[in-house]
N, C-alpha and C positions, 0 to 999 in steps of 0.2 A: 732636703728642701724643707717640706711638709712634714708632718706623719701621715703613715703609709694609710691608703686606703683604694679601693678600687671599684669601676663601674661593675655589675654584674645583670646583664640583661635577662639573666634565668631566675634571676630575684624578682617576680612584679607584687604589687601591692602598695598601699598607701604608706604616709607614715603615721607615727602615734606623736603628735604634740600634746606634751603636757602643758596645761594653761591655768594660770590664775586669773581673778579680776581683783584689781589693785586701784583705791579711788586716790585721786588726786590730793596731796597733803592741803592745799591752801581750801578749805570747807567753809572760809567767810562768805562769799561770794551768795547773793539770792538766789541765782536759779541752782546752788548745789554744785559739788563735786562730778565732774569728770570720769568717766571709769574707765580704767586701762586695761585690756584683753592683751595678755603678750605670753609670748613662750617665755619661761620666766625662771631662772635658776633655785628662787624661791619655792617654787610647787613640787609635788612629790611626782615623780616620773611612774606613769602607771606599767608596771611590768612583772609577770610574776615569776621571771629568771633572774631579773637582777633589781638590785637596790644599790644607793649611793650613801656613804656615810661619812661623815665630817672629823676633823681632828684624829687622823689615822697617824703614824708616824711618817707617811709619804704625804699628809696631805688629806686632801678630798680625792675618794676612790670608789671606784664600783666591786660590790661584791654579790658574788652568786647567792640568791635565795632558795636556790632548791637545785639538786643536781641536773646537770644538763649534757647530752650526747654531741660528739661532732657534727656541726651543719645545723645546730639549733640555733631560731632567731633568738637572740636574749633582750634586743632591746631597740627600738626605730621611733627616729623623729625627725623633722625638719630641720634646715640649718638657720641662724638666725642671720647671716650674711652669706654670701657667695661671691664670687671673682673669676670671669672667665679670664684666663691667664695667656692664651696664645691665638688671639682673634683673627693674626694675621697670616696660620695657620689653617683652621677650620674656621666654618659661621655655623654660630651657636645663638641660642636664644638669649638675651641680656639678662633673663630672670632666672630661668629654670638651669640654664646650660646644654640644653640639648640640642643635637646639630638640627638647622633648619634648613629649608626649601627642598630644592629638587638634587639629586643627585649628581644630574650634570652641570650645576653651578658650584657643588662642592668641588667636583675635581677640576674645572674651570679657575676657581679661588686657588687648591693648592697647587696646581701647574703653572698659574699667573699667564693664563691663557687672554686673549681678547675677547673671545665667544664661547660660550659654552659647546664643548665637542656633541655631534650628533652621533649619538651611539645607541639612542632605545628607540624602540619600533613605537611605543606608544606614550602618553605621558604617565598613566596608570604605573608602568614601569617604573620611571624617571621620577616619579613622587614619594619624598621622604616625611615633610611635614609642612603646613603652613609656613610663610613669613608674614607676618603681621608687623608695617611699621609703625613707629612710636608717634602718638596723635598729634605731638607737638611739633612743629614746622622747624626744619633744620635739626633735629635731634637724630643722631646717627645709629640710636638703638633698633633691635631688631627681635621681634617676640618670635614663637613657634606657634602661638594660638593666638585667638584675642581674649581668651582667660590668662594667660599669662601677662598680658599687654594691662588688662584691668587690673591683675593683683599689683602689679610694679608700681600703676599709678595710685592704688587705691590709699587709702588713711593707715599710715603705717610704712606704705612700701618705701622701699630706700629709693628705687628709681624717681618717684616722686621729687626729692629733693635734688640728686642729681641731675637731673632732666636740665635742658637749658630752656625748654618752654619759648622756642622762636627767639631767643636774647641772642644776637651776635655777639656780645661784647662777654655774657655766661659762656657762650660756645668756644670763642678764642682763649678765656682764662683757663676754661677746661684743658683745652689742649695743651697749653701752656705748661700745667701741672701733670697731665699724662708725659708729655716730652722729658719734662725735668727729671721725674721719676723713672724713665727709663732708660736715662743715663747712668744713674745709677749701677756700679757692678754689685753691690750687696743692697740689698732693701727694697728693691720694687716691686715685688708680688707684698710685700708688709707694708710699704707705706699705702699700697692700693686698697689692700684688706680694710687697713684702719680708716681711710676716706669712708668707705661702706661702714664701718663701725659709725662712724660722726655723723654719717647721712641717717643710720638706724635711730641714732639717738632725736635727732631732728624730727624725722619723721613721726616717733615715739610723742616727742615735745608737742606736735600738731596734732596730735590724736587726743590727748588728756590736756591742755593747757585751759586754764581757769578762766574765768572771768578778766581779771587782773590783767593776765597776759593778752587775750584776745583786745584789751584796750588798747595795750602798748602795740598792737600791732597794727592794727585799724585806726586806730584815734590818736595817738601819741607816737610818733616814729622815732623821736628822742628817748622816749624812755626805755628802760630795762626792765625786761620780763620778769616775774619773781623767782628765785633761786631755788624753791621750793620745786615748781612745775620739772625743771629742767634734771633735778634730782632724782626723781621718778622715774623720768624719761633714762635715765643713766643705769637705774637699779640692776635691771638683767646682767649689767656688765661686771658690776662690782665684785662677785666671787671669782671672776678668775684669776690668774695669777697675773699681775701687770710690771714686771721689772722694766725700766726705764731703755728702751732699745739702745742707744748711743751708751749705755755703760755696761753692755753685755754685748756686742756687737765684738768680733773678731776678725780679724784681717783673714783673705781666704788661704794666704800662706801658713798658717797657723795651724787651719782644719789638717791639708796636705801633709806638712809637716811640723808638730806643734815644736817649734824650737823658737820661736817669735821671742825677741826680748821685752822685759816690761816695759820700756820708755817709750820702745816701736807701738806696742799695744794702746798706751795711753794719748801720742800722737794721735795716733788713727782715730778713737774714740771721740777726741776733739774734733776732730774734721769731721764726723758721720754727725756730732752734735750741729755742725753748720749746715752739714746737709739737712737735716732734718727742722734746721729752723726756717731755711729756705721752702722746703716742701710747702711747710704748716703757713707761710706766706701767701704761697702760689694757691694753697688750698681754701683759703678764707676769702682769697677774691674770686674762686672760681663758685663757691657757695653761694656769692652774692650777699644782699643785709638780712638775712633770716635773723628773727628776733631772737632765736634763741642763743645766738653767739652773741649776743649782749647781755646776758646774764652774765653775773658776779659767780667766783669762786667762793665754794660755800667754805672753804679753809678761812673767810673774811678778809683775802688780801685785796680786794677792791678791783683786781683785774677779771678780765676773762675765765670762765670755767677753761675755756679751750686755749691754755697757752702752751709753751712750749714742754713745762713739765709733764702735763696733762697728753699731751700728743707724744712726747715719747713712750709714755705706759701705754698709749693705745697700740702705738707699733709695735709694742714688747710684747704685749697682748696677743695682736697679729701673728706676730713672729712665733711664739710659744703654744700657741693653742689651735693653729689652722691646721684643718686635715687635708692633703691633697686628694683629687677628685679627677680620674682617669675617664673620658666618655670615651668606647669605642666609634670610630668614624662609621657610617654605615654603607658607607662608600667598599668599604675593605673586599665584599663579596663580589662588586663588579670588577674593580680592579685585578682581583684574584682572575677571574675567568679570562680577562683580556689577557693577562701575562701567559698566563696556561697555552691560549691560541695565539701566541705573539704569530706575526707575520701571516697568519689568515685573513686578517680584518684588513687588510690593505697598508698605505702608508700612513693613514690618517690616524688610525690605532697605534702604529707603531709611533708616529709622532708625540702623541699624547702621552703614552707610557714612556717615551725617554724624556718628558718634561715634568712628570709626577717626581715626586720627591720619592726613596726608598729608606724607612717603609714610609706608608701613608701615614700621615700625623693623626694624632686622635686628639678629641678634647680634653685640654688640660685646665684644670680650674682648681679652687682651693674654698674651703668652708668651715666656717664654725659654729659648731653646735654648742647648742646649751648644756648638754650631760656629756655626749661623747668625747668633746674635744676635753674632758677632764680626767679622762682614764689614765693611769699610769702607765708608763712603759716598762717592757722586758724585752731584753735581746732574744726569748724565747717564749714569746706571746701566746696566751690561750685562746685570745680571739681576734679577729679583724674586721674592719671597717668596710662595708659595699652599698652600692645605691644603684637606686632602682630608678624607674622613670619618671616617677613621682615628685622628684626633686628632693626626696628624702634618702634616708640612709638606715642600712641595720646593720647590726651588729651582730657577726654570726661567731658562734664556735669553731674554733679550729680543732679541738680536741674534747676528750670527756673532762667536763669541770665539777667537781664536788661540791656540794653547797656549804658555803661560808669562803670559798675561795675567792682570793681578788682575781678580779677580769683584768687582764691588760692586754695593750695593743703594743705593736712596734713603732717608734716615731721615726725611724733609721731602717738602712738595710742592713739587715741583721745578718748576714752572710759574710758582710767584712770582716775582716781581722779585727781582735779584741781592741788595738790601739785605735784603730781607726774609727769603730766606733764610738770610742772616750772622747775622741778629739770632735767628732761628728757631734754629741750631744754636749760639747761644752759648753753651746750659748744657752742650753735649759738650765743652767746652773745646778745639775747635781750628776755626780757619780753613780754609774750602773752598779747595783750590786747582786744582780740576778743570777741564780744558779750557771748559768753559762757564762757570762764573765767572771765569776770567780772559781770555776771549774778550768777556764783558758789561764786565767792568771795564776794558778797553783802549778799547772801543769809548766808554765814559763817559768817560775822560780824552780821548779825540782828539774829541770832540763838546761838551765844556763850553764851552771857549773859544769856538766860533761860536757857541752858545746864548749867552752872554754878551756879546758882538759884535752879536747882531741884536737882541737887547732894548735895548742902548745906543743903535742906531741907529733904534729905534723908541719912545726916550722911555719904557720898559715900567719 
């Protein structure tokens, strides 16, 4: 589903955000240009172990600057956007995805109980993190701290765009968008991530808009903002691979058993184009009348820059560049103790254990990073991405890496047979030729004649 990565509570520490100050291109205003400080692919990542190089045979790639042993932290950064995928299973912070509230409330949520179970002797034992509601009336977002809530609403914060801000009509429109994309068997997570990419672009626009754009927002509501400011706001996303999602998506059957006919794929992709068009219509209604949505496409078509072609590329960007996030549920130790002492705590404890799902769900999410998302794939990766408690990710060496070696991660479950791995990689628009794949394919070619001969001799 997503490129693999895991939460690791043993790895503490902050993230290393590479940033660069860029100016708004519209410098004709009397007050001068606004500044844009952002995590940006044009910046040079600060790491003594890793550098990113362009124009390799496999596109952009990470390369070891120095030799590194297994367990070395090669690189660290925070996400551009992130998404909580399973809020129905685990309660988590809208901004950083950290589990929130009391442990008893997490158990109530997971077991779908009417009230929290009374299993703790003190509030201190039950405490996991704060639970701070969004400042806007009617908004359902929750945060793990006042600092996270402030970051989410700050200039450039994605939630500053997605928040309903007390508007019942925007809240209803957002629910319609969420309900529609959840109905789709393929693409729900990628539509939701693409929504956050759009919100990130709009939030960046709010941060750097020039005087002309400010006038169009506050004094001339029917005017179009300048496309130059929107272009700068979109800049951090341009270096990513952006295939149109509905031109690369495949039916689920073609991944499990890649025998789908070409005409079936064409029909399926046409239906997915219609799905994307409807999702875009609902998204624009949910975003309201944000001034940046009135900016025209830089290609000179005269239409809004967020048209179906752009939306399809953003969904494709989310599909091909998202990293999976799995954060361990802090209630696991409590449930383990309860199960180990089953029967000793009385019927109330036993009823709780019967109601809890097995295994207890973790926080599942996805994130896109400016640099880590651009690492190439290998079925025998020499690194993996791990997450810490600061809403950041670290690239950890899995084995000894020599200076100059390409640093790779796995996009899929590399324990699968080679045919299933290649089928799973089909939507990434490349065929893996790593040493593991080449070795397994070579053995298949060498063994196939012998297997056929043996079957013929036994009459099979």
